[in-house]
Backbone as CSV, one residue per row, in Angstrom:
resi,resn,N_x,N_y,N_z,CA_x,CA_y,CA_z,C_x,C_y,C_z
1,MET,9.357,-8.208,6.107,8.361,-9.197,5.776,7.110,-8.919,6.588
2,THR,5.999,-9.082,5.995,4.745,-8.875,6.691,4.113,-10.219,7.012
3,THR,3.498,-10.309,8.159,2.885,-11.576,8.536,1.480,-11.356,9.057
4,ALA,0.668,-12.347,8.917,-0.685,-12.325,9.453,-0.686,-13.014,10.803
5,VAL,-1.503,-12.528,11.708,-1.582,-13.092,13.047,-1.990,-14.555,12.963
6,GLY,-1.265,-15.400,13.709,-1.628,-16.799,13.816,-1.194,-17.653,12.642
7,GLN,-0.395,-17.124,11.725,0.061,-17.897,10.585,1.575,-17.823,10.480
8,PRO,2.217,-18.863,9.954,3.660,-18.800,9.729,3.988,-17.687,8.739
9,ALA,5.191,-17.144,8.831,5.579,-16.011,8.003,5.394,-16.281,6.518
10,ALA,5.798,-17.443,6.028,5.701,-17.718,4.600,4.248,-17.761,4.147
11,ALA,3.375,-18.355,4.934,1.970,-18.471,4.554,1.224,-17.166,4.750
12,GLY,1.738,-16.282,5.612,0.989,-15.090,5.962,1.546,-13.804,5.421
13,THR,2.341,-13.853,4.375,2.880,-12.621,3.816,1.736,-11.718,3.391
14,THR,1.792,-10.485,3.836,0.722,-9.524,3.571,1.090,-8.629,2.402
15,ARG,0.177,-8.468,1.484,0.306,-7.537,0.363,-0.787,-6.500,0.557
16,PRO,-0.479,-5.362,1.183,-1.516,-4.392,1.543,-2.426,-3.974,0.391
17,ILE,-1.887,-3.746,-0.783,-2.730,-3.270,-1.883,-3.747,-4.335,-2.285
18,THR,-3.308,-5.570,-2.420,-4.238,-6.610,-2.858,-5.180,-7.050,-1.745
19,GLU,-4.809,-6.854,-0.486,-5.678,-7.246,0.621,-6.688,-6.174,1.018
20,LEU,-6.363,-4.917,0.786,-7.210,-3.826,1.264,-8.026,-3.156,0.172
21,PHE,-7.434,-2.944,-0.969,-8.076,-2.158,-2.020,-8.810,-3.097,-2.973
22,LEU,-9.979,-3.548,-2.497,-10.783,-4.550,-3.174,-12.023,-3.919,-3.781
23,GLY,-12.450,-4.429,-4.904,-13.659,-3.931,-5.558,-14.921,-4.150,-4.747
24,THR,-14.849,-5.009,-3.743,-16.009,-5.274,-2.891,-16.017,-4.417,-1.629
25,ALA,-15.038,-3.544,-1.487,-14.936,-2.724,-0.272,-16.111,-1.763,-0.163
26,THR,-16.581,-1.601,1.069,-17.586,-0.587,1.351,-16.990,0.552,2.169
27,ALA,-15.842,0.288,2.799,-15.180,1.319,3.602,-13.694,1.042,3.678
28,LEU,-12.927,2.124,3.749,-11.487,2.050,3.988,-11.116,3.265,4.818
29,TRP,-10.562,3.015,5.975,-10.076,4.087,6.834,-8.591,3.867,7.051
30,ALA,-7.813,4.942,7.016,-6.367,4.810,7.161,-5.799,5.958,7.982
31,THR,-4.712,5.652,8.677,-3.904,6.677,9.333,-2.497,6.521,8.786
32,THR,-1.832,7.640,8.516,-0.525,7.586,7.886,0.254,8.869,8.176
33,TYR,1.542,8.775,8.098,2.394,9.962,8.193,2.437,10.652,6.830
34,SER,2.699,9.871,5.777,2.779,10.409,4.416,1.712,9.762,3.547
35,VAL,1.161,10.539,2.639,0.208,10.005,1.673,0.590,10.521,0.294
36,ASP,0.680,9.605,-0.653,0.939,9.960,-2.043,-0.433,10.152,-2.688
37,LEU,-0.839,11.398,-2.852,-2.184,11.701,-3.333,-2.420,11.213,-4.757
38,ALA,-1.423,11.292,-5.606,-1.585,10.792,-6.972,-1.792,9.280,-6.955
39,LEU,-1.005,8.565,-6.173,-1.164,7.115,-6.056,-2.564,6.777,-5.554
40,PHE,-3.012,7.480,-4.524,-4.315,7.170,-3.959,-5.440,7.487,-4.940
41,ASN,-5.449,8.684,-5.481,-6.540,9.114,-6.370,-6.580,8.356,-7.697
42,GLU,-5.409,8.094,-8.255,-5.360,7.547,-9.602,-5.263,6.029,-9.650
43,PHE,-4.831,5.377,-8.574,-4.665,3.929,-8.597,-5.437,3.215,-7.489
44,LEU,-5.243,3.639,-6.243,-5.843,2.910,-5.127,-7.353,3.118,-5.028
45,LEU,-7.809,4.357,-5.085,-9.243,4.631,-4.975,-10.053,3.920,-6.059
46,PRO,-9.624,3.939,-7.316,-10.388,3.223,-8.342,-10.464,1.708,-8.117
47,ARG,-9.546,1.141,-7.348,-9.584,-0.302,-7.060,-10.688,-0.659,-6.063
48,LEU,-11.151,0.333,-5.309,-12.192,0.086,-4.318,-13.541,-0.071,-4.999
49,GLY,-14.527,-0.491,-4.243,-15.868,-0.687,-4.774,-16.484,0.603,-5.285
50,ASP,-17.639,0.452,-5.885,-18.352,1.602,-6.423,-18.965,2.418,-5.297
51,PRO,-19.159,3.719,-5.525,-19.854,4.535,-4.530,-21.241,3.978,-4.259
52,PRO,-21.784,4.156,-3.087,-21.187,4.970,-2.021,-20.125,4.197,-1.255
53,LEU,-19.035,4.863,-1.006,-17.930,4.330,-0.224,-17.725,5.222,0.990
54,ASN,-17.211,4.644,2.038,-16.837,5.397,3.223,-15.316,5.330,3.300
55,VAL,-14.648,6.353,2.789,-13.188,6.371,2.737,-12.682,7.613,3.464
56,ALA,-11.803,7.381,4.431,-11.223,8.486,5.195,-9.750,8.196,5.445
57,VAL,-8.931,9.240,5.274,-7.498,9.130,5.523,-7.099,10.264,6.456
58,LEU,-6.481,9.907,7.570,-5.902,10.884,8.490,-4.397,10.846,8.301
59,ALA,-3.806,11.993,7.982,-2.369,12.075,7.734,-1.764,13.161,8.627
60,ASP,-0.481,13.070,8.828,0.208,14.092,9.602,-0.050,15.464,8.977
61,HIS,-0.526,16.400,9.793,-0.918,17.725,9.311,0.217,18.443,8.573
62,HIS,1.379,18.486,9.163,2.502,19.222,8.557,2.977,18.557,7.269
63,ARG,3.062,17.243,7.290,3.495,16.510,6.097,2.479,16.671,4.967
64,LEU,1.193,16.619,5.299,0.142,16.780,4.299,0.164,18.183,3.706
65,ALA,0.302,19.190,4.552,0.353,20.575,4.059,1.530,20.753,3.098
66,SER,2.659,20.155,3.434,3.831,20.234,2.566,3.563,19.543,1.231
67,SER,2.929,18.371,1.261,2.608,17.640,0.028,1.648,18.426,-0.848
68,LEU,0.616,18.993,-0.240,-0.357,19.771,-1.014,0.282,21.014,-1.619
69,GLY,1.226,21.594,-0.897,1.913,22.772,-1.399,2.788,22.495,-2.606
70,ARG,3.151,21.229,-2.807,3.999,20.859,-3.944,3.199,20.413,-5.175
71,VAL,1.878,20.392,-5.086,1.071,19.986,-6.238,1.078,21.131,-7.245
72,PRO,1.586,20.886,-8.454,1.609,21.963,-9.458,0.186,22.335,-9.892
73,ALA,0.005,23.573,-10.264,-1.316,24.085,-10.649,-1.949,23.237,-11.749
74,GLU,-1.145,22.766,-12.691,-1.704,21.969,-13.794,-2.175,20.578,-13.351
75,ARG,-1.820,20.146,-12.140,-2.264,18.850,-11.603,-3.356,19.008,-10.546
76,ALA,-3.762,20.208,-10.249,-4.753,20.450,-9.193,-6.073,19.732,-9.467
77,ALA,-6.470,19.604,-10.713,-7.732,18.939,-11.048,-7.727,17.463,-10.655
78,THR,-6.551,16.865,-10.557,-6.483,15.453,-10.172,-6.879,15.244,-8.719
79,LEU,-6.998,16.324,-7.971,-7.386,16.234,-6.560,-8.869,16.512,-6.346
80,ALA,-9.639,16.555,-7.426,-11.059,16.896,-7.325,-11.840,15.942,-6.433
81,SER,-11.429,14.700,-6.339,-12.179,13.732,-5.526,-11.886,13.864,-4.032
82,VAL,-10.808,14.601,-3.686,-10.471,14.797,-2.278,-11.567,15.620,-1.618
83,ASN,-12.078,15.124,-0.516,-13.143,15.749,0.271,-14.457,15.895,-0.489
84,SER,-14.584,15.183,-1.617,-15.888,15.054,-2.267,-16.238,13.566,-2.371
85,ARG,-15.338,12.767,-2.904,-15.570,11.312,-2.971,-14.988,10.609,-1.751
86,TRP,-13.935,11.163,-1.189,-13.316,10.592,0.007,-12.784,11.718,0.877
87,LEU,-12.636,11.419,2.166,-12.260,12.417,3.156,-10.762,12.340,3.458
88,LEU,-10.094,13.475,3.407,-8.679,13.584,3.757,-8.551,14.667,4.807
89,ARG,-7.963,14.324,5.931,-7.780,15.286,7.013,-6.359,15.218,7.527
90,GLY,-5.809,16.389,7.794,-4.525,16.468,8.476,-4.766,16.380,9.972
91,PHE,-3.961,15.591,10.644,-4.097,15.433,12.092,-2.874,16.060,12.735
92,GLN,-3.112,16.992,13.658,-2.037,17.747,14.267,-1.862,17.321,15.723
93,THR,-0.635,17.029,16.083,-0.269,16.699,17.456,0.916,17.578,17.839
94,ASP,1.397,17.403,19.054,2.578,18.157,19.482,3.809,17.766,18.677
95,GLY,3.865,16.510,18.248,4.964,16.014,17.411,4.393,15.580,16.076
96,ALA,5.008,14.580,15.495,4.524,14.036,14.231,3.441,12.994,14.500
97,PHE,2.441,12.967,13.644,1.415,11.922,13.693,1.945,10.787,12.827
98,HIS,2.442,9.762,13.479,3.186,8.721,12.762,2.471,7.381,12.730
99,ALA,1.217,7.338,13.128,0.468,6.080,13.148,0.178,5.607,11.726
100,LYS,0.361,4.322,11.502,0.084,3.739,10.185,-0.821,2.540,10.373
101,SER,-2.085,2.722,9.980,-3.060,1.649,10.106,-4.050,1.755,8.958
102,TYR,-4.582,0.609,8.577,-5.502,0.540,7.449,-6.621,-0.428,7.801
103,LEU,-7.849,0.040,7.739,-9.015,-0.790,8.022,-9.879,-0.835,6.770
104,ALA,-10.060,-2.041,6.228,-10.894,-2.230,5.044,-12.086,-3.088,5.420
105,VAL,-13.276,-2.661,4.965,-14.511,-3.382,5.255,-15.112,-3.853,3.936
106,THR,-15.410,-5.145,3.873,-16.141,-5.731,2.755,-17.389,-6.386,3.354
107,PRO,-18.340,-6.784,2.541,-19.542,-7.396,3.117,-19.266,-8.618,3.992
108,GLY,-18.212,-9.361,3.724,-17.961,-10.574,4.483,-16.867,-10.507,5.522
109,ARG,-16.076,-9.429,5.528,-14.922,-9.417,6.424,-14.397,-7.999,6.617
110,THR,-13.823,-7.784,7.788,-13.089,-6.555,8.079,-11.636,-6.939,8.296
111,THR,-10.723,-6.190,7.669,-9.291,-6.447,7.796,-8.619,-5.181,8.297
112,LEU,-7.801,-5.339,9.330,-7.020,-4.233,9.885,-5.550,-4.570,9.741
113,LEU,-4.799,-3.677,9.110,-3.348,-3.801,9.052,-2.762,-2.689,9.904
114,VAL,-1.835,-3.042,10.764,-1.106,-2.079,11.588,0.363,-2.336,11.334
115,GLY,1.100,-1.287,10.990,2.502,-1.527,10.677,3.296,-0.270,10.455
116,SER,4.314,-0.409,9.627,5.265,0.681,9.421,5.106,1.376,8.074
117,GLY,4.190,0.921,7.226,4.090,1.448,5.868,3.174,2.640,5.728
118,ASN,3.721,3.720,5.172,2.925,4.899,4.829,2.060,4.609,3.611
119,MET,1.117,5.498,3.317,0.283,5.358,2.142,1.017,5.940,0.933
120,THR,2.092,5.259,0.597,2.927,5.590,-0.546,3.268,4.263,-1.236
121,ARG,3.834,4.344,-2.409,4.210,3.097,-3.111,5.215,2.297,-2.298
122,ASP,6.238,2.960,-1.783,7.212,2.245,-0.951,6.562,1.682,0.302
123,GLY,5.654,2.432,0.895,5.032,2.004,2.137,4.079,0.838,1.987
124,LEU,3.430,0.740,0.835,2.438,-0.314,0.635,2.901,-1.448,-0.266
125,ASP,3.926,-1.215,-1.076,4.263,-2.220,-2.074,5.756,-2.488,-2.224
126,ASP,6.551,-1.457,-2.390,7.956,-1.645,-2.743,8.929,-1.661,-1.565
127,GLY,8.528,-1.091,-0.442,9.459,-0.948,0.674,9.616,-2.218,1.478
128,ARG,10.371,-2.105,2.512,10.582,-3.225,3.435,9.821,-2.942,4.717
129,GLU,8.522,-2.883,4.563,7.660,-2.532,5.681,7.087,-3.792,6.320
130,VAL,6.681,-3.656,7.560,6.134,-4.771,8.324,4.715,-4.420,8.753
131,PHE,3.807,-5.359,8.586,2.427,-5.188,9.014,1.987,-6.401,9.823
132,THR,1.112,-6.164,10.745,0.402,-7.235,11.427,-1.036,-7.165,10.940
133,THR,-1.571,-8.301,10.565,-2.917,-8.385,10.004,-3.882,-8.938,11.036
134,PHE,-5.005,-8.257,11.186,-6.083,-8.715,12.058,-7.341,-8.825,11.208
135,ARG,-8.041,-9.942,11.331,-9.264,-10.150,10.558,-10.440,-10.401,11.492
136,SER,-11.585,-9.873,11.101,-12.797,-10.122,11.880,-13.129,-11.608,11.830
137,GLY,-13.840,-12.041,12.848,-14.231,-13.444,12.910,-13.319,-14.294,13.761
138,ALA,-12.173,-13.774,14.136,-11.256,-14.447,15.060,-11.179,-13.585,16.313
139,ALA,-11.059,-14.214,17.477,-11.083,-13.460,18.738,-10.027,-12.361,18.763
140,VAL,-8.801,-12.679,18.376,-7.734,-11.670,18.412,-8.012,-10.559,17.396
141,GLY,-8.542,-10.917,16.242,-8.869,-9.913,15.235,-9.999,-9.002,15.669
142,ASP,-11.054,-9.592,16.211,-12.182,-8.784,16.692,-11.753,-7.833,17.800
143,ALA,-10.895,-8.310,18.708,-10.413,-7.457,19.808,-9.560,-6.309,19.271
144,ALA,-8.669,-6.591,18.327,-7.815,-5.542,17.755,-8.645,-4.513,17.008
145,ILE,-9.631,-4.958,16.253,-10.491,-4.039,15.494,-11.306,-3.174,16.449
146,ALA,-11.819,-3.743,17.517,-12.566,-2.964,18.512,-11.668,-1.923,19.178
147,THR,-10.440,-2.299,19.492,-9.487,-1.360,20.098,-9.157,-0.233,19.123
148,TRP,-8.943,-0.573,17.859,-8.639,0.430,16.830,-9.811,1.411,16.678
149,ARG,-11.031,0.882,16.634,-12.216,1.747,16.508,-12.322,2.701,17.694
150,SER,-12.055,2.211,18.890,-12.090,3.060,20.086,-11.031,4.159,19.993
151,TRP,-9.840,3.811,19.540,-8.755,4.785,19.366,-9.154,5.845,18.335
152,MET,-9.747,5.419,17.229,-10.159,6.373,16.192,-11.226,7.334,16.716
153,ARG,-12.140,6.846,17.525,-13.164,7.730,18.103,-12.528,8.808,18.969
154,ARG,-11.469,8.455,19.687,-10.782,9.441,20.550,-10.037,10.476,19.724
155,LEU,-9.592,10.099,18.531,-8.885,11.069,17.681,-9.851,12.140,17.226
């Protein structure tokens, strides 16, 4: 079950796709171990606002390389928006890059989800993943977002 900070579990159930992938978004930054490129390109990205968008995904380098290696030649064109409309980078560490966080910016609010869900259907919608939600405008949310931004700068 996912919960939002400062709210009871039932009232604060988080639905990452409906909370993050909004037509009013101006930016979405994510860190993930696994990314389903077809899901992102064909479903999630179109849900975001119109260009110009600031979209960046950092994924585990080894896992991403393996995923890209499995894309059949006849599906390669579906990846045309990668690194042209949005940025995808593999992040390499001594071990696995297992951080899962999602920051969505709209004109009125910034939302940060930190949890266990990868950028896959199971990770964002069907699985039994847990997220903590931080929203701008609340002291705890502003502090978490500032900490996340500082961490991203160090990466």
